[in-house]
C-alpha positions as CSV (number, residue, x, y, z in Angstrom):
1,M,137.5,57.5,121.2
2,N,134.4,55.9,119.5
3,K,131.1,55.4,121.7
4,V,128.3,53.9,120.6
5,L,125.1,55.7,120.8
6,Y,122.7,53.8,119.1
7,E,122.4,50.1,118.0
8,N,119.9,48.0,115.8
9,D,120.0,45.3,113.4
10,F,120.6,47.4,110.4
11,I,122.8,50.1,111.7
12,E,125.4,51.4,114.7
13,L,125.8,54.9,115.5
14,T,128.9,55.9,117.1
15,R,130.0,59.3,118.3
16,N,133.4,60.4,118.5
17,E,133.2,64.1,120.1
18,N,130.7,66.1,118.0
19,T,130.8,63.6,114.8
20,I,128.3,61.0,114.6
21,K,129.2,57.8,112.2
22,M,127.1,55.2,111.0
23,R,127.7,52.1,109.5
24,T,125.4,50.3,107.7
25,K,125.1,46.2,109.0
26,K,122.4,45.5,106.7
27,S,120.5,47.6,103.9
28,G,116.9,48.2,104.2
29,F,116.6,50.6,107.1
30,P,113.7,52.6,106.3
31,I,114.7,56.7,106.1
32,K,111.3,57.6,108.1
33,S,112.1,55.5,111.2
34,F,115.5,58.1,112.1
35,D,112.4,60.2,113.4
36,K,112.2,57.9,116.0
37,I,116.1,57.8,116.7
38,T,116.2,61.7,116.8
39,Q,113.2,61.3,119.6
40,K,115.7,59.4,121.7
41,L,118.5,61.3,120.8
42,P,117.8,65.0,120.2
43,R,121.6,66.4,119.5
44,L,121.6,64.4,117.0
45,K,121.7,66.5,113.6
46,I,121.6,65.1,110.6
47,T,123.9,67.3,108.0
48,S,122.8,65.5,104.7
49,F,119.5,63.4,104.3
50,P,120.6,62.5,100.9
51,E,123.5,61.2,102.1
52,L,121.8,59.0,104.8
53,R,119.6,57.4,102.4
54,R,122.3,56.6,100.3
55,A,124.3,55.1,103.4
56,L,121.3,53.3,104.6
57,S,121.1,51.4,101.2
58,T,124.8,50.1,100.9
59,E,125.2,47.2,103.0
60,G,128.9,47.6,105.2
61,N,128.9,51.7,104.3
62,E,130.5,53.8,107.2
63,G,130.8,57.3,107.2
64,E,129.6,61.1,108.6
65,I,126.2,61.4,108.4
66,A,125.5,63.6,111.6
67,T,126.7,66.1,114.0
68,Y,126.3,66.1,117.6
69,A,124.9,69.2,118.8
70,P,125.7,71.0,122.3
71,V,123.0,70.9,124.5
72,I,122.1,74.3,123.8
73,E,122.8,75.9,120.5
74,I,122.3,79.6,120.0
75,I,121.4,81.0,116.9
76,V,121.3,84.8,116.3
77,S,119.4,86.4,113.4
78,S,121.2,88.2,110.3
79,D,120.2,91.4,111.9
80,K,121.7,90.8,115.2
81,M,118.1,92.0,116.7
82,K,117.0,88.3,118.0
83,A,118.7,85.4,119.6
84,E,117.4,82.0,119.7
85,A,118.2,78.8,122.0
86,E,117.8,75.4,120.5
87,I,117.6,72.8,123.2
88,Y,118.4,69.3,122.1
89,L,117.3,67.3,125.2
90,T,114.6,64.9,125.6
91,E,111.6,65.4,127.6
92,A,112.7,63.4,130.3
93,E,115.9,65.6,130.2
94,I,114.6,68.4,130.4
95,E,112.4,67.8,133.2
96,E,115.4,66.4,134.9
97,K,117.4,69.5,133.8
98,R,114.6,72.3,133.9
99,N,116.3,74.6,136.8
100,E,119.5,74.4,135.4
101,L,118.2,75.3,131.9
102,P,118.6,79.7,132.9
103,S,122.2,78.9,133.9
104,L,122.9,76.5,130.6
105,V,121.3,79.2,128.5
106,A,123.1,82.2,130.1
107,E,126.5,80.3,129.8
108,A,125.6,79.8,126.1
109,L,124.8,83.5,125.1
110,K,127.9,84.6,127.0
111,S,129.8,81.9,124.6
112,K,128.5,84.3,121.7
113,G,128.8,87.4,123.3
114,I,125.5,88.0,124.3
115,Q,124.4,89.2,127.8
116,P,122.0,87.0,129.3
117,G,118.8,88.9,130.9
118,Q,117.5,90.9,127.3
119,Y,114.4,88.3,127.2
120,N,111.9,87.3,129.8
121,V,111.7,83.2,129.2
122,S,109.2,80.9,130.8
123,W,111.5,78.4,131.9
124,N,108.3,76.1,132.8
125,A,106.8,75.9,129.4
126,V,110.3,74.8,127.5
127,K,110.0,71.5,125.6
128,A,112.2,69.0,123.7
129,R,113.6,70.2,120.5
130,Q,112.0,73.6,120.8
131,T,113.4,76.7,119.4
132,I,112.9,79.4,122.0
133,V,113.7,83.3,121.9
134,V,116.4,84.0,124.9
135,A,117.7,87.8,124.0
136,E,116.5,90.6,121.9
137,G,117.7,93.9,120.9
138,K,116.0,97.3,121.3
139,F,115.4,98.9,117.9
140,P,115.8,102.6,117.2
141,V,113.2,104.7,117.3
142,K,112.9,107.9,114.6
143,G,112.6,110.8,116.4
144,D,109.4,113.0,116.5
145,D,108.7,114.8,112.9
146,A,108.5,118.6,113.1
147,R,105.3,119.6,114.7
148,I,103.2,122.9,113.4
149,T,100.8,125.1,114.9
150,Y,99.4,127.8,113.7
151,I,96.4,130.1,115.5
152,E,93.5,129.2,115.2
153,V,91.1,130.5,113.1
154,P,87.4,131.4,113.9
155,E,85.0,130.1,112.1
156,R,82.8,132.4,110.2
157,R,79.3,131.3,110.6
158,P,75.8,133.1,111.9
159,V,75.1,133.0,115.6
160,I,72.1,129.8,115.9
161,R,69.2,131.2,118.1
162,A,67.4,129.2,120.5
163,D,64.6,128.2,118.0
164,G,67.3,127.4,115.5
165,S,67.0,130.2,113.6
166,A,70.4,132.2,112.5
167,D,71.3,135.7,113.4
168,Y,72.9,137.3,110.9
169,Y,73.1,140.9,112.5
170,E,76.2,140.4,114.5
171,M,79.2,138.0,113.5
172,N,82.6,138.3,114.5
173,F,83.8,138.7,111.1
174,V,87.7,140.3,111.6
175,T,90.4,138.8,113.7
176,P,92.5,142.0,114.4
177,I,96.1,141.2,115.2
178,K,98.8,143.4,116.9
179,K,102.3,143.9,115.9
180,G,104.0,140.8,117.8
181,D,101.1,138.5,118.1
182,W,101.6,135.1,118.3
183,L,100.6,133.3,115.1
184,G,102.4,130.1,115.0
185,E,105.1,127.9,115.7
186,K,107.5,124.8,115.1
187,T,108.6,122.4,117.3
188,P,111.8,121.2,115.9
189,A,112.3,117.7,114.6
190,Q,113.3,115.3,117.5
191,D,116.3,113.4,117.8
192,G,115.7,109.5,117.7
193,T,116.4,107.1,120.3
194,P,119.6,105.0,119.5
195,G,118.4,101.1,119.5
196,I,121.2,98.2,120.2
197,D,121.5,94.9,119.2
198,V,121.7,91.5,121.1
199,F,125.6,91.8,121.2
200,G,125.1,95.4,123.2
201,N,126.4,97.3,119.8
202,E,124.6,100.4,119.3
203,I,122.4,101.2,116.3
204,A,121.9,104.5,115.3
205,S,118.2,106.2,115.4
206,K,116.9,108.8,112.6
207,K,116.0,112.0,113.4
208,G,112.8,113.1,112.8
209,L,111.7,114.7,109.5
210,D,111.5,118.7,109.0
211,N,108.2,120.0,108.5
212,K,107.9,124.3,107.1
213,L,106.3,127.3,108.2
214,Y,104.4,128.8,105.9
215,Y,103.6,132.3,106.5
216,D,103.7,135.9,104.5
217,R,107.5,136.9,105.0
218,K,105.9,140.8,104.7
219,S,103.7,140.9,107.1
220,V,104.9,137.6,109.4
221,E,108.9,137.1,111.0
222,E,110.3,133.8,112.1
223,V,112.0,134.0,115.4
224,D,113.7,131.4,117.6
225,E,112.4,131.2,121.2
226,D,112.8,128.5,124.0
227,G,114.3,126.0,121.0
228,K,111.0,127.0,118.9
229,K,110.7,128.6,115.9
230,V,107.7,130.7,116.6
231,L,105.9,133.1,114.2
232,R,105.0,136.8,115.2
233,A,103.4,139.6,113.6
234,I,105.6,142.1,112.1
235,H,102.7,144.8,111.8
236,G,99.5,145.2,113.1
237,G,96.3,144.5,111.2
238,V,93.7,141.4,110.4
239,L,94.7,137.7,110.5
240,E,94.9,136.3,107.0
241,F,95.1,132.5,105.8
242,V,95.4,132.1,102.3
243,N,96.1,128.8,100.6
244,G,97.5,127.5,104.0
245,I,99.6,130.6,104.5
246,V,99.1,132.7,107.2
247,G,99.6,136.3,107.0
248,I,98.7,139.8,108.4
249,G,96.7,141.7,105.9
250,Q,96.4,145.5,105.9
251,Q,93.4,147.0,107.2
252,L,91.4,150.2,106.4
253,V,88.9,151.3,108.4
254,I,86.4,153.7,107.3
255,N,84.3,155.4,110.3
256,G,81.8,156.2,108.3
257,D,80.3,155.9,104.8
258,V,81.9,155.0,101.3
259,G,80.9,158.1,99.1
260,P,82.0,161.5,98.2
261,E,84.0,162.0,100.9
262,T,86.1,158.9,100.3
263,G,85.6,158.2,96.6
264,S,85.6,154.5,95.4
265,I,87.6,152.5,97.3
266,T,90.3,150.0,96.2
267,F,92.4,148.3,98.4
268,D,95.1,145.4,99.3
269,G,93.7,144.3,102.5
270,T,90.6,144.0,104.4
271,V,88.4,146.6,104.4
272,V,86.2,148.0,107.3
273,I,83.2,150.2,107.2
274,S,81.3,151.2,109.8
275,G,78.5,152.9,107.7
276,T,77.4,152.0,104.2
277,V,78.1,152.3,100.8
278,L,75.9,155.2,99.2
279,A,74.4,154.9,95.5
280,G,77.2,154.3,92.6
281,Y,80.4,153.8,94.8
282,S,82.2,150.5,94.9
283,V,84.4,149.2,97.4
284,N,87.2,146.7,95.9
285,A,89.4,144.5,98.1
286,T,91.9,141.5,98.4
287,G,90.8,140.6,101.8
288,D,87.4,140.7,103.6
289,I,84.9,143.5,103.6
290,S,82.7,144.1,106.6
291,I,79.6,146.9,105.9
292,G,78.3,147.8,109.5
293,A,75.5,149.7,108.8
294,N,72.3,148.9,110.2
295,E,70.2,150.1,107.1
296,G,72.8,148.2,104.8
297,V,73.6,149.1,101.1
298,T,71.4,151.2,98.6
299,N,71.9,151.2,94.9
300,A,75.9,150.7,95.5
301,K,78.2,149.6,92.4
302,E,79.9,146.7,93.2
303,V,81.3,145.4,96.8
304,R,83.7,142.6,95.6
305,S,86.6,140.6,97.8
306,E,89.1,138.9,95.4
307,Q,90.5,136.8,98.0
308,A,87.9,136.3,101.2
309,D,84.5,136.8,102.0
310,V,82.0,139.8,102.4
311,Y,79.7,140.8,105.3
312,I,77.0,143.5,105.3
313,K,75.2,143.7,108.3
314,G,72.4,145.0,107.1
315,G,70.6,144.4,103.4
316,V,71.0,145.2,100.2
317,F,68.9,147.7,97.7
318,G,70.9,147.4,94.8
319,G,68.2,148.8,92.3
320,G,69.4,146.2,89.4
321,T,72.4,147.4,89.4
322,T,74.6,146.3,92.4
323,L,77.2,143.3,92.3
324,I,78.1,141.8,95.3
325,E,81.3,139.4,94.8
326,A,83.2,137.5,97.1
327,K,86.0,134.3,96.9
328,G,84.8,132.8,99.7
329,S,81.4,133.8,101.7
330,I,78.7,136.6,101.6
331,F,76.8,137.1,104.7
332,I,73.9,139.3,104.1
333,K,70.9,140.1,106.0
334,H,68.8,140.8,102.9
335,A,69.5,141.0,99.4
336,N,66.8,142.8,96.5
337,E,67.2,143.4,93.0
338,C,71.1,142.7,92.8
339,S,73.8,140.0,91.9
340,L,75.7,137.8,94.3
341,F,78.4,135.7,93.3
342,S,80.6,133.4,96.1
343,N,80.8,130.1,96.9
344,T,78.6,130.4,99.7
345,V,75.3,132.9,99.9
346,Q,74.2,133.1,103.4
347,V,71.1,135.5,104.1
348,G,69.1,136.5,106.9
349,L,65.5,137.0,105.6
350,Y,64.9,136.7,102.0
351,L,66.4,137.1,98.1
352,L,64.0,139.1,95.7
353,G,64.5,140.0,92.1
354,C,68.2,138.3,92.5
355,E,70.7,136.6,90.5
356,V,72.6,134.4,92.6
357,I,75.2,131.7,91.7
358,A,77.2,129.9,94.4
359,D,78.4,126.3,95.4
360,Y,76.1,126.6,98.3
361,V,72.9,128.8,98.9
362,Y,71.4,129.3,102.7
363,V,68.3,131.5,103.3
364,D,67.6,131.1,106.6
365,R,65.4,127.8,106.7
366,Y,62.6,128.8,109.3
367,K,61.4,132.2,108.0
368,G,63.7,132.6,104.4
369,K,62.3,133.3,101.4
370,I,63.4,133.3,97.7
371,I,61.1,135.4,95.4
372,G,61.7,136.0,91.6
373,G,65.0,136.0,90.0
374,T,67.4,133.4,89.5
375,T,69.1,131.5,92.4
376,E,71.8,129.1,91.2
377,G,73.5,126.6,94.0
378,K,76.1,124.1,92.7
379,Y,75.2,121.8,95.3
380,R,72.3,122.9,97.7
381,I,69.8,125.5,97.9
382,E,68.0,126.0,100.9
383,C,64.9,128.3,102.3
384,A,61.5,128.1,103.7
385,T,59.4,129.8,101.3
386,A,59.9,130.0,97.5
387,G,58.1,132.2,94.8
388,N,55.0,133.9,96.2
389,R,50.9,133.6,96.3
390,H,51.3,135.8,92.9
391,E,52.9,133.2,90.9
392,R,55.8,135.3,91.0
393,S,58.8,133.1,88.3
394,T,61.4,132.2,90.1
395,L,63.9,129.8,89.2
396,L,66.0,127.7,91.6
397,Y,68.6,125.5,90.0
398,A,70.9,122.9,91.7
399,K,73.5,122.4,89.3
400,G,75.8,119.2,90.7
401,I,79.1,118.2,89.6
402,D,80.8,115.6,87.8
403,K,82.8,113.3,90.5
404,E,84.4,111.4,88.1
405,V,86.5,114.0,86.9
406,V,87.5,115.1,90.0
407,Q,88.5,111.8,90.8
408,I,90.5,111.3,88.3
409,E,92.4,114.8,89.2
410,V,93.3,113.0,92.7
411,Q,94.3,110.0,91.6
412,R,97.0,112.3,89.4
413,M,98.2,114.4,91.9
414,A,98.2,111.2,94.3
415,Q,100.6,109.5,91.9
416,S,102.6,112.7,91.6
417,I,103.0,112.6,95.7
418,K,104.0,109.0,95.3
419,N,106.7,109.7,93.0
420,L,107.9,112.8,94.9
421,Q,108.0,110.7,98.2
422,K,110.2,107.6,96.7
423,Q,112.6,110.6,95.6
424,I,112.6,112.0,99.1
425,V,113.5,108.5,100.6
426,K,116.2,108.1,97.8
427,L,118.1,111.5,98.2
428,E,117.8,110.6,102.4
429,S,119.7,107.9,102.1
430,H,122.4,109.6,99.8
431,I,122.5,112.7,102.3
432,E,122.5,110.2,105.8
433,P,126.2,109.7,105.6
434,L,126.9,113.1,104.5
435,E,125.1,114.4,107.7
436,K,127.5,112.9,109.8
437,M,130.6,114.5,108.4
438,I,128.7,118.3,107.5
439,T,131.1,120.3,109.3
440,T,134.0,118.9,107.4
441,L,132.5,119.0,103.6
442,V,134.1,121.6,101.7
443,G,134.2,122.4,97.9
444,P,132.2,119.8,95.5
445,Q,131.2,117.8,98.3
446,R,129.4,120.8,100.3
447,E,127.7,121.9,97.0
448,A,126.6,118.3,96.3
449,Y,125.2,118.0,100.2
450,D,123.4,121.3,99.7
451,K,122.0,120.9,96.0
452,I,120.3,117.3,98.0
453,Q,119.0,119.5,101.0
454,D,117.4,122.6,98.4
455,T,115.9,119.7,96.6
456,L,114.7,117.8,99.4
457,T,112.5,121.4,100.5
458,T,111.5,121.5,97.0
459,S,109.8,118.4,97.3
460,R,108.8,118.6,100.3
461,E,106.7,122.0,99.4
462,E,105.5,120.2,96.4
463,I,104.1,117.8,98.3
464,F,102.6,120.0,100.4
465,V,101.0,122.1,97.7
466,L,100.0,118.7,96.0
467,D,98.5,117.3,99.5
468,Q,96.4,120.5,99.8
469,A,95.1,120.5,96.4
470,I,93.8,116.3,97.3
471,Q,92.3,117.9,99.8
472,S,90.3,120.5,98.6
473,N,89.3,118.6,96.0
474,L,88.5,115.7,98.4
475,Q,86.3,117.9,100.4
476,I,84.5,119.1,96.9
477,M,83.7,115.6,96.2
478,K,82.8,115.2,99.8
479,S,80.5,117.5,99.7
480,A,79.2,117.2,96.4
481,I,76.2,115.4,97.8
482,P,73.7,114.7,94.9
483,P,72.5,118.2,94.3
484,Q,69.3,119.3,96.3
485,I,66.8,121.9,96.6
486,E,65.4,121.9,99.8
487,I,62.0,123.9,100.7
488,T,61.0,123.8,104.4
489,H,57.4,125.9,104.4
490,E,56.0,126.1,100.8
491,A,56.9,126.5,96.9
492,N,54.7,128.4,95.6
493,P,53.3,127.9,92.1
494,G,55.2,129.5,89.3
495,V,58.8,128.1,90.6
496,C,60.6,126.4,88.7
497,I,62.8,123.9,90.0
498,H,65.8,122.5,88.2
499,I,68.1,119.9,89.0
500,G,71.0,118.2,86.9
501,S,69.3,118.5,83.3
502,K,65.7,117.7,84.8
503,T,63.3,120.8,85.0
504,S,59.7,120.7,86.6
505,I,57.4,123.6,87.3
506,I,55.3,123.5,90.6
507,E,51.6,123.9,89.8
508,S,50.3,123.8,93.2
509,P,51.8,124.7,96.5
510,T,54.2,121.9,97.8
511,K,57.3,121.6,100.3
512,G,60.3,118.9,100.7
513,V,63.9,117.8,99.5
514,F,63.8,118.0,95.9
515,E,66.3,115.6,94.3
516,L,67.0,113.4,91.4
517,I,66.0,110.0,92.3
518,D,67.1,107.4,89.4
519,G,67.5,110.1,87.2
520,V,63.8,111.7,87.7
521,L,62.9,114.6,89.4
522,N,60.7,113.6,92.5
523,I,58.5,116.3,92.0
């Protein structure tokens, strides 16, 4: 049975159940005026505005132009994670039915198969023609990624005294390791927390990403302990970290001097010498080299660490022949007429007539001296005094680096990581369905699964290596401050300051931080 909902001189709106018909008595009724009608009749939902416009212009026309919406209409998002309620009531009707709104919405939700009470609605704030969220699902939470922890590696640096000067005489240089010592562990990737949509259906979660322990398999073993993968030392020795890989280096202890009784030493590992290296003898090691004699080293041929650091508790009297070289750092009390090559050279008292090439050269800034010879620091040279009153020729050269070249390399590696990450996401999407049926996979399917797993592992390892290289280059760029030479006490006449491509010879005593400012050497 048709019921008249609205009528004026132009139109008549009637309702038959959920269908709204309009009869056009007279053409000319503005379509914009329908806004006022829908405010009075919020349950009126126009199905087609072009059809409404056509009907209004045709006198005598009668047809369906709208539907009669329920008081509450539930709209569910395409991902089924949110349900919203459209409330088709006037302001007056809302005020009249405000206390009934919760139960009306609950009934509408139940009719859709949605359990009420999944969202806290402020019913007193609900207004006419408002869409409100009435139910929300819980998104699945991805599990925690595998967590890697390694033994802490003590930082090697001189002890700083109360007056700020450095004590190079005593250093905790070698970290001894006993068989079975803990070296690191992996907490496995965790299962995620499943989600649930508004209909109560469970949504599977993703397990956290795996991660890999990097260790030297010859000296370190991986064992299962309390649900973790734990790294333990296979044998005693000294702690080594090379390119992010933990291992136990072999240790050779010389209780005395390297000389006629031992011969020159070549060793794959760490060498600890309680005495000195006598004239003409050499020590070559892949790991750290520690020489503990208070009197240091005199006229030795060579002390060289291929992969680590060199520590000489006393000084070096080189007689123009001794070479001290390390991939990492050289820690030394003083050096006379020898060559020092490393990443960082740290000297307690002085460099006298030496050839030094390093990224950083630190000679104690309170009392350390550089007299004679050539000292080259890529980024920085620091000392208290340079040259002497006799105007001995002393060359200090801060070379610097080309940051633009390093930046281009970082960008190239970063793009490679992005490409690998895209590949990993694609492979994970392929392997995810297979993981649910892993126990049933045989033949080609199992081979395909294993191949994808191997590719994922290889890709993650490549990302790790690239990331390490990027971090190293970023560290280079970060530490690559404009090259500087700082002389805190006195630079004597005869000292040649060479920074970048600029050179100046000191003509009168001076001190300060010397660098290029707008391409000009500030001396």
